[in-house]
Backbone as JSON, one array per atom type, in Angstrom:
{
  "sequence": "XXXXXXXXXXXXXXXXXXXXXXXXXXXXXXXXXXXXXXXXXXXXXXXXXXXXXXXXXXXXXXXXXXXXXXXXXXXXXXXXXXXXXXXXXXXXXXXXXXXXXXXXXXXXXXX",
  "N": [[6.14, -34.26, 19.43], [4.39, -31.3, 19.84], [4.5, -27.94, 18.6], [2.63, -26.03, 18.94], [-0.31, -24.8, 20.77], [-1.76, -27.09, 23.18], [-3.96, -29.84, 22.35], [-5.01, -29.0, 19.91], [-5.77, -26.4, 20.16], [-6.4, -22.95, 19.45], [-4.23, -20.21, 18.48], [-4.01, -17.24, 20.2], [-3.56, -13.87, 19.61], [-2.55, -10.42, 19.89], [-2.65, -7.69, 17.77], [-0.95, -4.74, 17.5], [-1.19, -1.34, 16.68], [-0.43, 2.04, 16.26], [-1.48, 5.42, 15.88], [-0.91, 8.97, 15.89], [-3.23, 9.89, 16.98], [-4.68, 7.71, 17.96], [-4.7, 4.38, 19.41], [-4.67, 1.13, 18.14], [-5.78, -2.0, 18.99], [-5.94, -5.12, 18.01], [-7.52, -8.13, 18.25], [-6.7, -11.4, 17.38], [-7.3, -14.75, 16.27], [-5.76, -17.72, 15.57], [-5.02, -20.73, 13.69], [-2.65, -23.16, 14.83], [0.46, -24.09, 13.23], [1.16, -20.65, 13.36], [2.21, -17.72, 11.65], [3.75, -14.47, 12.05], [3.05, -12.91, 9.87], [0.61, -14.1, 9.18], [-0.99, -13.35, 11.34], [-1.0, -10.58, 10.99], [-2.36, -10.41, 8.56], [-4.88, -11.39, 9.31], [-5.62, -9.44, 11.16], [-5.79, -7.2, 9.55], [-8.21, -7.5, 8.22], [-10.04, -6.73, 10.11], [-10.24, -4.01, 10.33], [-11.84, -1.01, 9.09], [-11.96, -0.53, 5.54], [-10.89, 1.94, 4.54], [-9.26, 2.81, 6.64], [-7.58, 0.59, 7.02], [-6.14, 0.71, 4.67], [-4.35, 2.74, 5.16], [-2.51, 1.76, 6.94], [0.76, 0.53, 7.23], [1.03, -2.38, 6.48], [2.66, -4.26, 5.11], [5.17, -3.12, 4.95], [6.12, -1.88, 7.29], [8.36, -2.15, 10.1], [8.26, -4.96, 12.35], [7.49, -6.38, 15.58], [7.56, -8.33, 18.63], [6.29, -7.8, 21.7], [8.08, -5.6, 21.91], [10.47, -6.63, 20.95], [12.39, -6.9, 18.07], [11.23, -8.61, 15.17], [10.71, -10.91, 12.39], [8.38, -11.17, 9.67], [8.07, -13.82, 9.03], [8.48, -15.24, 11.33], [7.25, -17.44, 13.9], [4.16, -17.21, 15.73], [3.27, -17.04, 19.18], [0.95, -18.2, 21.64], [-0.78, -15.56, 23.12], [0.94, -13.52, 22.34], [1.91, -10.12, 21.7], [1.8, -8.48, 18.9], [3.51, -6.04, 17.23], [3.3, -3.23, 15.11], [5.65, -1.06, 13.85], [6.38, 2.43, 13.56], [8.4, 4.16, 11.22], [11.14, 6.21, 12.24], [10.87, 9.72, 12.04], [12.98, 11.47, 12.11], [16.36, 10.98, 13.06], [16.85, 10.54, 16.46], [19.27, 11.09, 17.76], [20.56, 12.82, 16.0], [18.76, 14.97, 16.05], [19.14, 15.8, 18.7], [21.84, 16.62, 18.6], [21.6, 18.83, 16.87], [19.96, 20.49, 18.44], [21.64, 21.01, 20.65], [23.71, 22.35, 19.34], [22.33, 24.66, 18.49], [21.69, 25.76, 21.01], [24.26, 26.31, 21.98], [25.1, 28.23, 20.12], [23.28, 30.28, 20.69], [24.05, 30.95, 23.3], [26.6, 31.99, 22.85], [25.96, 34.31, 21.49], [24.68, 35.8, 23.45], [26.69, 36.07, 25.26], [29.12, 35.72, 28.04]],
  "CA": [[5.95, -33.11, 20.29], [3.79, -30.22, 19.07], [4.98, -26.61, 18.96], [1.47, -25.17, 19.18], [-1.06, -25.05, 21.99], [-2.21, -28.47, 23.28], [-5.33, -30.18, 22.01], [-5.5, -28.32, 18.71], [-6.27, -25.06, 20.51], [-5.97, -21.88, 18.54], [-3.3, -19.23, 19.02], [-4.63, -15.91, 20.34], [-2.57, -12.8, 19.62], [-3.02, -9.05, 19.73], [-1.86, -6.89, 16.84], [-1.0, -3.36, 17.97], [-0.76, -0.3, 15.75], [-0.83, 3.33, 16.83], [-1.28, 6.68, 15.18], [-0.82, 10.02, 16.92], [-4.55, 10.11, 17.56], [-5.34, 6.54, 18.53], [-4.03, 3.09, 19.41], [-5.53, 0.03, 17.72], [-5.42, -3.32, 19.51], [-6.8, -6.03, 17.26], [-7.38, -9.51, 18.7], [-6.83, -12.39, 16.31], [-7.22, -16.14, 16.69], [-5.2, -18.41, 14.41], [-4.67, -22.13, 13.92], [-1.2, -23.35, 14.88], [1.42, -23.05, 13.55], [0.84, -19.38, 12.7], [3.33, -16.79, 11.54], [3.39, -13.07, 12.28], [2.36, -12.47, 8.65], [-0.77, -14.59, 9.26], [-1.69, -12.51, 12.32], [-1.22, -9.27, 10.36], [-3.41, -10.57, 7.55], [-6.15, -11.52, 10.02], [-5.94, -8.15, 11.77], [-6.13, -6.27, 8.46], [-9.63, -7.66, 7.88], [-10.87, -6.19, 11.19], [-10.33, -2.55, 10.23], [-12.53, -0.51, 7.89], [-11.06, -0.51, 4.38], [-10.16, 3.2, 4.41], [-8.23, 2.84, 7.67], [-6.63, -0.49, 6.73], [-5.28, 1.14, 3.56], [-3.35, 3.68, 5.69], [-1.57, 1.03, 7.8], [1.83, -0.08, 6.42], [1.04, -3.79, 6.85], [3.73, -5.03, 4.47], [6.47, -2.45, 4.94], [6.55, -1.43, 8.62], [9.05, -3.14, 10.93], [7.38, -5.61, 13.32], [8.13, -6.96, 16.75], [6.7, -8.96, 19.62], [6.63, -7.23, 23.01], [9.22, -4.72, 21.8], [11.62, -7.32, 20.37], [12.25, -6.96, 16.61], [11.0, -9.93, 14.58], [10.38, -10.89, 10.96], [7.03, -11.65, 9.4], [8.07, -15.28, 8.9], [8.59, -15.86, 12.65], [6.01, -18.0, 14.42], [3.47, -16.55, 16.85], [2.95, -17.86, 20.35], [-0.29, -17.78, 22.27], [-0.64, -14.4, 24.0], [1.87, -12.53, 21.81], [1.47, -8.79, 21.27], [2.55, -8.2, 17.67], [3.49, -4.57, 17.1], [3.76, -2.59, 13.88], [6.38, 0.13, 14.26], [6.53, 3.55, 12.64], [9.78, 4.6, 11.05], [11.4, 7.51, 12.85], [10.93, 10.82, 11.07], [14.36, 11.95, 12.17], [17.19, 10.29, 14.03], [16.86, 11.29, 17.72], [20.63, 11.57, 18.07], [20.81, 13.98, 15.14], [17.95, 16.07, 16.6], [19.8, 16.3, 19.91], [23.03, 17.37, 18.18], [21.15, 20.12, 16.34], [19.48, 21.3, 19.56], [22.81, 21.44, 21.41], [24.4, 23.36, 18.52], [21.52, 25.89, 18.59], [21.86, 26.32, 22.35], [25.61, 26.87, 22.08], [25.12, 29.48, 19.34], [22.54, 31.32, 21.4], [24.87, 31.35, 24.44], [27.68, 32.85, 22.33], [25.39, 35.62, 21.13], [24.39, 36.49, 24.7], [27.94, 36.34, 26.0], [29.27, 35.0, 29.31]],
  "C": [[5.47, -31.94, 19.45], [4.3, -28.86, 19.56], [3.83, -25.69, 19.33], [0.8, -25.48, 20.49], [-1.59, -26.48, 22.01], [-3.65, -28.64, 22.81], [-5.87, -29.46, 20.8], [-6.08, -26.95, 18.99], [-5.73, -24.04, 19.53], [-5.04, -20.91, 19.26], [-4.0, -17.87, 19.04], [-3.52, -14.88, 20.48], [-3.27, -11.46, 19.55], [-2.08, -8.36, 18.77], [-2.05, -5.44, 17.24], [-0.45, -2.43, 16.9], [-1.26, 1.02, 16.32], [-0.57, 4.46, 15.84], [-1.13, 7.73, 16.28], [-2.15, 10.19, 17.66], [-5.09, 8.92, 18.35], [-4.45, 5.3, 18.47], [-5.06, 2.03, 19.03], [-4.97, -1.26, 18.27], [-6.41, -4.31, 18.92], [-6.52, -7.46, 17.71], [-7.61, -10.45, 17.53], [-6.66, -13.78, 16.91], [-6.85, -16.95, 15.46], [-4.96, -19.88, 14.72], [-3.15, -22.27, 13.98], [-0.75, -24.2, 13.69], [1.09, -21.8, 12.74], [2.06, -18.49, 12.71], [2.82, -15.37, 11.82], [2.63, -12.53, 11.07], [0.9, -12.92, 8.66], [-1.59, -13.72, 10.22], [-1.97, -11.13, 11.73], [-2.33, -9.34, 9.32], [-4.78, -10.68, 8.2], [-6.57, -10.19, 10.63], [-6.39, -7.14, 10.71], [-7.61, -6.32, 8.13], [-10.56, -7.05, 8.93], [-11.07, -4.68, 11.11], [-11.17, -2.16, 9.01], [-11.53, -0.32, 6.76], [-10.25, 0.78, 4.28], [-9.06, 3.34, 5.45], [-7.16, 1.78, 7.4], [-5.67, -0.09, 5.61], [-4.17, 2.08, 4.03], [-2.28, 3.0, 6.54], [-0.52, 0.36, 6.91], [2.03, -1.56, 6.76], [2.26, -4.53, 6.34], [5.11, -4.4, 4.58], [6.99, -2.05, 6.32], [7.34, -2.53, 9.33], [8.06, -3.7, 11.96], [8.19, -6.15, 14.49], [7.09, -7.61, 17.63], [7.17, -8.48, 20.98], [7.92, -6.41, 22.95], [10.49, -5.35, 21.23], [11.45, -7.41, 18.85], [12.13, -8.41, 16.12], [10.79, -9.77, 13.08], [8.98, -11.45, 10.8], [6.95, -13.17, 9.27], [8.24, -15.99, 10.24], [7.23, -16.37, 13.1], [5.46, -17.16, 15.57], [3.32, -17.55, 17.98], [1.66, -17.33, 20.94], [-0.03, -16.63, 23.23], [0.31, -13.33, 23.5], [1.17, -11.2, 21.49], [2.37, -8.43, 20.09], [2.38, -6.72, 17.37], [4.01, -4.15, 15.73], [4.4, -1.27, 14.27], [6.41, 1.17, 13.16], [8.01, 3.82, 12.43], [9.96, 5.96, 11.72], [11.47, 8.58, 11.77], [12.35, 11.36, 10.97], [15.08, 11.16, 13.25], [17.24, 11.11, 15.32], [18.24, 11.83, 18.09], [20.95, 12.82, 17.26], [20.01, 15.19, 15.64], [18.6, 16.67, 17.82], [21.04, 17.1, 19.54], [22.65, 18.75, 17.67], [20.69, 21.05, 17.46], [20.64, 21.85, 20.37], [23.57, 22.52, 20.64], [23.66, 24.69, 18.57], [21.71, 26.56, 19.94], [23.24, 26.95, 22.52], [25.72, 28.18, 21.3], [24.41, 30.6, 20.08], [23.3, 31.8, 22.63], [26.01, 32.28, 24.0], [27.17, 34.24, 22.01], [25.12, 36.45, 22.39], [25.64, 36.85, 25.45], [27.98, 35.61, 27.31], [28.45, 35.54, 30.41]]
}
């Protein structure tokens, strides 16, 4: 029993990466069995060298359709492989700081 597509078909995936300015959706076609790392390597060749150098191909967390994965996981036909940006700041910490600022400003104004 084969884990890949029937008849020796190739696996088609989309590699997604976004900056603040633009989203990149790179279509790749790989022989089965293919890993996420293989799809990233194929996608890297599709971008101009200066842009590809700015993408954290080897260090960014990855996932498939929003589910965290590792680069050694296999790809399935139709997968959307996503490269994630690390958060600049923890959203919970930002909210705590905002609430503290609002409380301080209310105290200054009075009841």
